[in-house]
Structures are given as C-alpha cells and as structure tokens.
PAZAPA-4460 file (N, C-alpha, C; in steps of 0.05 Angstrom, whole numbers, plus 32768, in hexadecimal, padded with zeros to 4 digits):
% residues 118
    n_x    n_y    n_z   ca_x   ca_y   ca_z    c_x    c_y    c_z   seq   type   mol
   802F   8138   7E8A   8015   813D   7E97   8003   8124   7E95     1      M     A
   8003   8117   7E7E   7FF3   8100   7E7A   7FFC   80E9   7E8C     2      L     A
   8016   80E6   7E8F   8021   80D1   7EA1   8017   80D6   7EBE     3      A     A
   8017   80EE   7EC7   800E   80F5   7EE2   7FF0   80F0   7EE5     4      L     A
   7FE1   80F7   7ED1   7FC4   80F2   7ED2   7FBE   80D4   7ED3     5      A     A
   7FCD   80C4   7EC3   7FC9   80A7   7EC4   7FD1   809C   7EE0     6      F     A
   7FE6   80A6   7EEB   7FEE   809D   7F06   7FD8   80A3   7F1A     7      A     A
   7FCD   80BB   7F1A   7FB6   80C1   7F2C   7F9F   80AF   7F27     8      Y     A
   7F98   80A9   7F0E   7F81   8098   7F08   7F86   807C   7F12     9      L     A
   7F9E   8072   7F10   7FA3   8057   7F1A   7FA0   8057   7F38    10      V     A
   7FAA   806B   7F46   7FA7   806C   7F63   7F8A   806F   7F6B    11      L     A
   7F7A   807C   7F5A   7F5E   807F   7F60   7F4E   8065   7F5E    12      G     A
   7F57   8053   7F4D   7F48   8039   7F4A   7F57   8022   7F58    13      T     A
   7F71   8025   7F5D   7F81   800F   7F67   7F8E   8015   7F81    14      D     A
   7F8E   802E   7F8A   7F9D   8036   7FA1   7F8D   8033   7FBB    15      G     A
   7F9A   8037   7FD1   7F8D   8034   7FEC   7F75   8048   7FEE    16      A     A
   7F60   803E   7FF9   7F49   804F   7FFD   7F36   8051   7FE6    17      G     A
   7F3E   8048   7FCF   7F2D   804B   7FB7   7F2A   8031   7FA8    18      H     A
   7F34   801B   7FB2   7F35   8002   7FA3   7F1A   7FFA   7F98    19      R     A
   7F1A   7FF5   7F7E   7F02   7FEB   7F71   7EED   7FFF   7F6A    20      G     A
   7EF1   8018   7F71   7EDD   802C   7F6A   7EE9   8042   7F59    21      S     A
   7ED9   804E   7F48   7EE2   8064   7F37   7EDA   807E   7F43    22      K     A
   7EEE   8090   7F47   7EE8   80AA   7F52   7EF4   80C0   7F40    23      V     A
   7EEB   80D9   7F44   7EF5   80EE   7F33   7F12   80F5   7F38    24      S     A
   7F1F   80FF   7F23   7F3B   8106   7F25   7F40   811B   7F3B    25      L     A
   7F2E   812D   7F3E   7F31   8142   7F53   7F31   8135   7F6F    26      D     A
   7F1F   8122   7F74   7F1F   8115   7F8E   7F38   8104   7F92    27      K     A
   7F42   80F8   7F7D   7F5A   80E8   7F7F   7F71   80FA   7F87    28      I     A
   7F73   8111   7F7A   7F89   8124   7F7F   7F88   812E   7F9C    29      R     A
   7F71   8130   7FA7   7F6F   8139   7FC3   7F7A   8124   7FD7    30      L     A
   7F78   810B   7FCF   7F80   80F5   7FE1   7F9E   80EF   7FDF    31      H     A
   7FAB   80F6   7FC8   7FC7   80EF   7FC4   7FD9   8108   7FC1    32      W     A
   7FF1   8106   7FCC   8005   811B   7FC9   801C   8110   7FB8    33      K     A
   8025   8120   7FA5   803C   8118   7F94   8056   811D   7FA3    34      L     A
   8066   8108   7FA5   807F   8109   7FB3   8096   810B   7F9F    35      L     A
   8094   80FD   7F89   80AA   80FD   7F75   809F   80F7   7F59    36      S     A
   80AB   8105   7F45   80A4   8100   7F29   80BE   8103   7F19    37      F     A
   80C6   80EE   7F0C   80DF   80EF   7EFD   80DE   80DB   7EE5    38      Q     A
   80F0   80E0   7ED2   80F3   80CE   7EBB   8100   80B5   7EC6    39      V     A
   80F5   809E   7EBE   8101   8084   7EC6   8117   807D   7EB3    40      A     A
   812D   8074   7EBE   8145   806D   7EAE   8142   8050   7EA4    41      V     A
   8143   804C   7E8A   8142   8031   7E7E   8158   8020   7E8A    42      R     A
   8151   8008   7E92   8165   7FF6   7E9D   816A   7FF9   7EBB    43      G     A
   815C   800C   7EC7   815F   800F   7EE4   8153   7FF6   7EF2    44      S     A
   8160   7FEE   7F08   8156   7FD6   7F16   8139   7FD6   7F1E    45      P     A
   812F   7FED   7F28   8113   7FF0   7F2F   8100   7FEC   7F18    46      D     A
   8106   7FF9   7F01   80F5   7FF6   7EEA   80F6   7FDA   7EDF    47      L     A
   810D   7FCE   7EDE   810F   7FB2   7ED4   80FF   7F9F   7EE6    48      E     A
   8102   7FA2   7F01   80F3   7F92   7F14   80D5   7F95   7F11    49      Q     A
   80CC   7FAE   7F0E   80B0   7FB4   7F0B   80A5   7FA6   7EF2    50      A     A
   80B3   7FA7   7EDC   80AA   7F9A   7EC3   80A9   7F7C   7EC6    51      Q     A
   80BD   7F71   7ED3   80BD   7F54   7ED7   80A6   7F4B   7EE9    52      M     A
   80A2   7F59   7F00   808D   7F52   7F13   8071   7F53   7F05    53      D     A
   806D   7F69   7EF6   8052   7F6D   7EE9   804F   7F5E   7ECF    54      A     A
   8065   7F53   7EC5   8063   7F45   7EAB   805C   7F57   7E94    55      G     A
   8065   7F70   7E96   805E   7F85   7E82   8076   7F95   7E7C    56      T     A
   807B   7F9A   7E62   8091   7FAB   7E5A   8085   7FC7   7E54    57      I     A
   8092   7FDB   7E5D   808A   7FF7   7E58   809C   8001   7E41    58      L     A
   8092   8000   7E28   80A3   8007   7E11   80A8   8024   7E0C    59      P     A
   8096   8036   7E16   8099   8052   7E10   80A9   8061   7E25    60      G     A
   80A6   807B   7E25   80B3   808C   7E3A   80A7   8085   7E54    61      S     A
   80B7   8080   7E69   80AD   8078   7E82   80B4   808C   7E98    62      V     A
   80A1   8092   7EA9   80A5   80A4   7EC0   80A0   8095   7EDA    63      Y     A
   80B0   809B   7EEE   80AD   8090   7F08   809F   80A5   7F1A    64      R     A
   8089   809D   7F26   8079   80B0   7F36   8075   80A4   7F52    65      V     A
   8079   80B4   7F67   8075   80AA   7F82   8060   80BC   7F90    66      V     A
   804C   80B0   7F9C   8037   80BE   7FAA   8036   80B5   7FC7    67      F     A
   8029   80C5   7FD8   8022   80BC   7FF3   8006   80C6   7FF9    68      F     A
   7FF6   80B7   8008   7FDB   80C1   800E   7FDC   80D8   8022    69      P     A
   7FCA   80EB   801E   7FC9   8102   8030   7FC2   80F9   804C    70      T     A
   7FD0   8103   805F   7FCB   80FD   807B   7FC6   8117   808A    71      G     A
   7FC5   8115   80A4   7FC1   812D   80B4   7FD7   8142   80B0    72      P     A
   7FD0   815B   80AD   7FE3   8171   80A9   7FE8   817E   80C4    73      V     A
   8002   8181   80CA   800A   818D   80E4   801A   81A6   80DE    74      V     A
   8016   81BA   80EE   8026   81D3   80EB   8044   81CC   80EF    75      D     A
   8055   81D9   80DF   8071   81D5   80E1   807E   81EA   80F4    76      G     A
   8098   81EC   80F4   80A6   81FE   8105   80A3   821B   80FC    77      S     A
   809C   821F   80E2   8097   823A   80D8   807A   823C   80CE    78      E     A
   8070   8254   80CE   8054   8258   80C7   804D   824D   80AB    79      V     A
   805F   8250   8098   8059   8248   807C   805D   822A   8078    80      R     A
   8068   821C   808B   806E   8200   8086   805A   81EE   8094    81      K     A
   8053   81D9   8087   8041   81C4   8091   804F   81A9   8090    82      K     A
   8047   8197   80A0   8053   817C   80A0   803D   8167   809C    83      R     A
   8043   8153   808C   8031   813D   8087   8042   8123   808C    84      I     A
   803A   8113   809E   8048   80FA   80A3   8043   80E6   808C    85      K     A
   8058   80DC   8080   8055   80C8   806A   8057   80AC   8076    86      I     A
   8040   809E   8075   803F   8083   8081   8041   806D   806C    87      T     A
   803A   8074   8053   803C   8061   803D   8041   8070   8023    88      Q     A
   804D   8063   8010   8051   806F   7FF5   804A   805B   7FE0    89      T     A
   8042   8065   7FC9   803C   8055   7FB1   804F   805F   7F9B    90      Y     A
   805D   804C   7F8F   806E   8052   7F78   8061   8048   7F5F    91      S     A
   8064   8057   7F4A   8058   804F   7F30   806C   8055   7F1A    92      L     A
   806C   8043   7F06   807A   8048   7EED   8064   804C   7ED8    93      F     A
   8065   8062   7EC9   8050   8069   7EB7   805B   806C   7E9A    94      V     A
   804F   805D   7E88   8054   8060   7E6B   803A   806B   7E5F    95      D     A
   8038   8086   7E5E   801F   8093   7E56   8018   808D   7E39    96      A     A
   802B   808C   7E27   8026   8087   7E0B   8018   806D   7E06    97      A     A
   801F   8059   7E17   8013   803E   7E14   7FFE   8038   7E29    98      N     A
   7FF7   804C   7E3A   7FE3   8049   7E4F   7FE9   8031   7E61    99      R     A
   8003   802F   7E69   800B   801A   7E7C   8016   8026   7E96   100      L     A
   800D   801B   7EAC   8016   8024   7EC6   801C   800C   7ED7   101      V     A
   8033   800C   7EE4   803B   7FF8   7EF7   803C   8005   7F12   102      L     A
   8031   7FF8   7F27   802E   8004   7F41   8037   7FF1   7F57   103      V     A
   8041   7FFD   7F6D   8049   7FED   7F84   8047   7FFF   7F9D   104      R     A
   8039   7FF5   7FB1   8038   8002   7FCB   8052   7FFA   7FD9   105      E     A
   805E   800C   7FE8   8078   8007   7FF5   8079   7FED   8004   106      A     A
   8063   7FE5   8011   8063   7FCD   8021   8060   7FB4   8010   107      A     A
   8059   7FB6   7FF7   8056   7F9F   7FE6   8071   7F96   7FDB   108      E     A
   8073   7F7C   7FD6   808D   7F71   7FCC   808F   7F73   7FAE   109      L     A
   8078   7F72   7FA0   8078   7F70   7F83   8068   7F87   7F76   110      H     A
   8071   7F8E   7F5E   8063   7FA2   7F4D   804C   7F94   7F40   111      W     A
   8038   7FA3   7F38   8021   7F99   7F2A   8018   7FAD   7F15   112      R     A
   8009   7FA3   7F01   7FFE   7FB5   7EED   7FE7   7FC5   7EF9   113      K     A
   7FE7   7FDF   7EF6   7FD2   7FF0   7F01   7FB9   7FEF   7EF0   114      G     A
   7FA2   7FF3   7EFD   7F89   7FF4   7EEF   7F84   8011   7EE6   115      I     A
   7F83   8015   7ECD   7F7F   8030   7EC2   7F64   8032   7EB6   116      L     A
   7F51   8040   7EC4   7F36   8043   7EBA   7F33   8060   7EB1   117      R     A
   7F2E   8063   7E97   7F2B   807E   7E8B   7F0E   8083   7E84   118      I     A
***
C-alpha cells in the first residue's frame, strides 16, 4: 500500500498535468488510473535499465507500477462496461522502504528519479 501511495505522490508532483505543484492524494487518484501493479524481479532488464538511467540503486523490495491518465469515458458494448482510450502510460519502480521511485513516461527514452514530496 505504501508503494502505491508513493507512486501516486510522484505522479502528483512529477506527472503530466501536475508538474511542479503539490496536490492532494485524492485529486491525484482522480487523474490517474492503475493499469498494473506487480513485484519487480531482481535482475530484470527493465529494472536494471531504470537503475542505470537514474543512477540510483533500489536496494529494498521493488514494485513495478503502471498508470495512465484518465481520459474520456465511453459506453462499451454492454451496459456495465465502459471504455477509456489509453494515450500514454507512466511506469514506475517503487522501493517504499527506502522512499525511492524511478519513473518513465512511455514516450521518454530514459528513466529518472521521481520527486517524492511527503
């Protein structure tokens, strides 16, 4: 849970639409939808590349989190289903115990250290 909260906080200060400003966690959660949350495997090419790009080693338990910004919601083929077009994604590696977050927008070539304002 802490890893997910840190990911939201980094997106709130470092993500699209909020750059440089501090906003409440509730407002951040309204802007971002969680696409994936999983344990990152040590030695995986993505994690190793992220650490090299950011010049930061994540020594603790690491989670990979993927978000996309909320877009227009369209009715699906069934009443209970809705569709949201995903136009961009943000991937993050989070080491909650050490308060370290690495972030990369899909269009960016390199990972960077996320700004975590608590």
